[in-house]
N, C-alpha and C positions, 0 to 999 in steps of 0.2 A: 583450621578455619576459625575456630573460636578465638585464637590469639589475634588473627588478622582483624576480626570484627571488633575485638577489644580496642586495638590501636585505632581503628577507624572511628569508633565512638569517642575515644579520647580526643582525636583530631577534630571531630565535629563539635564536641563540647567546647574546645578552645576557640574554634571559629565563631560559634554562636555567642560566646562571651565577649569576644573582641571583634565582632563583625564590622563595626564602624571603623575601627583602626585598619583592618585588612582592606576595606574598600578605599579608604584614603590612600593607603600605600599603593594599591593597584592603580588608582588614577594618577598618582604622582609618577610612578614608574613609566606608565605608558605615555603620559604627556612628555616627560623628559626624554624618553626614547624617540618620540616623534620629533621633538625639537632637534635632537642630535642627528636624526635621519635627514632633516631638512638642511641642517648646517653642512652635513657631509656631501649631500647631493646638489645643494644650491650654494648657500654660504656667501651670497653677494652683499648682504647687509652686515657690515662689520659689528655693529652693536649687538645684534642677535647671536653673534658667534662667541660672545663672552660667556664663559661657563656660569659665572655667578648670576648673570641675567637669566639664563635658561633655568637655573635652579629656582630662582625667585618666581618666574612664571609658572613653573611646574607646581610649586608649593601653593600658590594662589589658586590655580585651577583644581588642585586636589580638594579644596574646601568648597568648591562651587559645583553646580550641576554638570552632568556630563555634556549636554549640548553646548554649554559655554566653553568647555575644553576643546570640543571639535571646532567651534568658531575661532578660538584663539589659534589653533594649529593652522586652520585655513588662512587666516589673516597673516600669520607669520610667513607662510609660503608666498602670499601676495606681496608682502613687503620685500622679500628677496627678489621676486620677479620684477617688481617696479624699479628696484635698484639696477637690475640688468637692462630693462628697457621700459620706459614710462608708458609707451603705447601698448606694449604687450601686458604691462601691469594692469591697465584699465580693462583690457579684455579678460584678464585673470580674475579681476574682481567680479565681473558679471558672471563668469562661469562658476566661480566658487559660491556665489550667493544662490544661484539656481540649484546647485547641488545641495547646498545647506538646507534650503527650504524643502527640497524633496526628501531629504533625510529626516527633517522634523515631521514631515507628513507620514512617512511609512514606519520609521523605527527610531523615535526620539530617545529611547532609553538604551539603545544598543550602539551609541556612538563610539564607545570604547572599543568595539570590535572593528569599526572602520579604521581607527588608528592602528589596531593590532594587525590588520591586513597589510597596511603600508609598511609597518615596522618589521613584520615577520617575513615579508616576501623575499628579502635577500637571503634568508635562511631556508626558504622553501617550506615554511610552516604556515602559510596562508590556508592550507588545507585543514589544519587543526581548527582554525577559526570557523571554517565552513561546517565541519563536523559538530562543533559545539552549538552553533546557531541552529542547525537542523535538529539536534537532539533536545535542546532546552527551549527553543523559541518556535518560530513559524517560518514557512516558506517566504513570507513577505520580506524577511531579512536579506534575501538574495538581492533585493534592489539596492540597498545601501552598499553592499559588498561590490556589486557591479559598478556603482558610482565611484567607489574608491579606486577600482582598477582603471576606470576612465580618467579620473583626475591624475593618477600617476603617469599615465601615457600622455595626457595633455601637458603636464609639466615638462616631460622629456621633449615633446614637440616644440614647446615654447623656447626651450634652451637651444634647440637646433635652428629655430627661425630668428632668434635674437640678433645674430651677426648680420643678417640681411637688412634688418630694420634699424637696429641701434636706437639712437635718439632722434632720428630724422622724422620730420613731419610730412615727408613726401608721400602723398596719397597713393601713388603707384607702388612704392615700396611697401607701404602698410598693407595694401590689398594683396600684394604678392606674398607677404609674410603670413597673413591670415589664411590665404589659400594653401600655403605649404603646411600650415598646422592642420587644417581640415583634411587635406590629402593624406598627411602622415597618419592621422588617427583612423581614417576610413580604410586605409590600406594595411593597417596593422592586424594581420590575421592571428598573431600570437595573443593579442589582447582579447579578441573575440573568443578564441579557444579557451583562454583562462576564465573568462566570464562564464562561458557555457559549462566548463568543468566544475567550477565552484557552485553554480546554480544547481547542477545535477546532484552534487553531494548534499546540498541543503535539502532539496526536495525529496530525494530518495531516503535520506536519513529520517526526515520527519514522517513521511508516509509509512514507511515500514515500522518505525518505532511505535506508531499508533495502532498497529494491528494486534488483535487479541490472541497471540500465540506465545508460547514460552520463549523466553530470552529474546524477545523481539528487539529490544534496545541494542543488544550486542550483534544480532543478525543484521540490523539496519546499518551499523557502522561497518561491518565486514563487507556487505554487499556494495555499499556506497564506495568503499575503498577500492574494491576490485573494478567496479564500473569506471571510477575515475582514472585508474591506470590505463584501462583500455581506451577511454576517450582521448586521453593525451597521446597514447601511442598511435592510434589510427588517425587522430587529428593531425599529428605531425606528418604522417605519411601522405594524407590527402591534401593538406593545405600548405605543405612545405614550410612549416614554422620551425623555429629554432628552440623550442622548449625542451630542456634536457629530460629524457625519459628516466635516467638514473636518479637525478635529483627529485623528480616527481615520485619515483618509487619510494625513496627514503623519506621524503616529506609526507607522503600519504600514510605510510606505515606509522611514522612518528605521530602524526595527527590522529590516527585511529586509536593508538595506544593512549594518548592524552585524553581523548573523548571517553574511552572506555573506563579509564581511571576516575574521571570526574563523575561519570554515571554511577560507578561503584560507590563513590563517596556520598553521592546524593541518596541512593536507595538500593537496598539489596532485598530481593524477594525470594521467599521459600516456595518455589514452584511445586514441589511434591505435595505440599499441604494446601493446594488451591481448593476452593469450594465453589459450588454452583448453587445459587439461591434463587428461588422463584417466589414471587408474591404478586398481588394484584390490588388495584383500587377500583373505583367506579368506572374508570375510563380505559385503563390499560392493564396488560399483563407485563410483568417485569422479570427478565432473566439476567441475573447478576453473577459475574465471575469475581470472586473475592480471593485476593492473593495476600497472604500475611507477609508483612515486612520482617526481615531478619535483622536482629541486632544482638550484640553480646549482652550479658546480664549487667545490671547496674554496677558501676565501679565505685567502691568505697575506699577511703583512705584512713590511715591511722589518725590523721589530723581531725577527721570528723567523729572520732570515737568509735568507728565501725571497723569492720574487717572485710577482706576481699572474699565474697561468698564462693567464687568459683573454686577456690582451693580447699574449701571446707565442706563441700556437699556431703561426702560420706560420713565425716565425723559428726556433722550436725544431725544427720538422720539417725545415726547410732545413738547419740546422746538423748535425742527426743524419744526414741523408742524405749530406752532404758528408763527414762523419767516416767513415761506413761505406764510401764510395767510396775514400777515401784509404787506409783500412786494407786494403781488397781489393787496391789497387795495390801497396802495400808487400809484401803476401804474395806477389804474382806476381813481384816483383823478387827476393825471396828464393829462390823456386823456380828462377828463371832463373839466378841466381848459382850455385846448387848444381849445376845441370846443366853449366854452363860449366866449373866446377872439375873435375868428373869427366871431361870430354872432354879436358882438358889433361894428363892422366896419360900420359906417354910415356917415362919413365925406366926403367932396369933394374928387375928384379923387386924387389930389396931396397930400392933407392932409391925405386922406384915405390910400394912399400908404405908407406915413411915419408912420401913425398910425398902419397900418397892419404890416409894418416891425418891428415896436416896439413891437407890441403884439406877433409877431412871435418869435422875440428874447426873449421876456419875457417867452413865453410858452416853448421855447427851453430850457431856463435857468431852468424853473420850472420842465420840464421833466427830465433834467439832474440831478437836485437836487433830484427829486423823485427816479431816478435810483440809485443815490448814497445812498439814504436812504434805498432802497431795498437791495442794496449790503451790507450796514452795518447790516440791519436786518437779511438778509439771510446768506451772506458770513461771517459775524462776528462770527458765531457759528463754533467752531472747530469740529473735527471728533467725539468728545465725548459729544457734546451738551453744551459746555460752551461758553458764549457770551463774545466777546472781542471788546469793543467799539473803541479802538485805532488801531486795526489791521484788517481793512476790507479786504475782499477777492473779487476781481473783476474778 
C-alpha cells in the first residue's frame, strides 16, 4: 500500500505542477473529439470537415473558457444542420440557444462534461460522466446532462425530418417537419430512460457519498452502479426500449472503476484512525468526526541533495541511537574528569588556589570539548541519519 501511495503522490505532484497544461490538453482533446463526432454523424458542411480547420478550432477553444467551447460546438452543429436544411437550421439555432442559456444558468463550469456525454455515448461511457458529476459536484449537474441527451436526440430527429422539408418554404411541409421532430422526441422512450438512469446515478452518488459512514464514497459508487443496471434492465422490459443491457453492464462497471480511481487520486482516508471531537461555544455544541488523510512520506531525490527516507528508517534510527549513546558517554567522562581534578588539590592555600583555578579552567575546557564532541556526535546527524563531521548542530 505504501508503494501505491508513493506513486499516487508522485502523480499528484506532477499534476499540481503542470495543472494548467493538463487542463489545456483536456479541453483540446474534448473539443476535437466533439468536432470529430459532429463530422462523423453530420458532416454536411464541407469546410468543417477539414481536419486542419478542426484542429485550429480546438486549439483556440483550449485557451478560452469552457462555456465558449460549448458554444462553438453547438454552433458547429447548427452550421451542419443549416447546410442540410435552412429551415431546420433556424429551428436548431433557437433550440441550441435555449439549451446554452440553461446550461449557463445551472452548470457553467461543467460544460466539458456535456461534451463528454455526447462524445462517450457511442462507447457507453456516459455513465462514467454521471459517476464523476455525482462524486465531485452536485445533483444540479443532472440538468445539463439531460439537456445533452435531448440535443443528441433532437439532431437525430432533424436528420430524419430534413428530407421531408429540404429547402422548400412551403408552410405545410415546414409544419409537418416540425411536428415529426416533436413527435419523434416525445415518443423516444429510450431517451427518457437514459435521462432517468443518468440522473439517478448522479443523485445517488452525491447523496450517499455525503453520508458520515466509513468508505461512503466507494459505497456510493457501488450502489449507484447496481441501481443503474436494474433501472436499465427493468426499464427495457417495461418500456420496450432498445438499450443494450450488456453494453450498459460493461459501461457501468467501467464508469464505476474510473470514478473510484479518481476518488482515490483525490483523497485517501485512514478510517481506523478516525477521531470524534466535541467542543462548544456560547450558542452551540459541536460534535466533529475527524478522519486523517493518508499519504506516503515525502519523496526526496538525489537531485535535491536528500535521500529517500522510506528506505532508511531502520538505519537512521540505529545511527541516531548510537550517536546519543556516545554523547552521553562523553558527558559522563567530562564529569568524572572534573571530579578527579578537584580531588587532586593538595598544595598550600595560595598554590592550591592557583592550582584549583588551573584545574577548574582545564576541566571547563575539557567539559566544553566533550560538549562539542557530543554536539558533533549527536547534532552532526541530519534528519535522515547521515553523519556530517564538518557541519555540527549546536
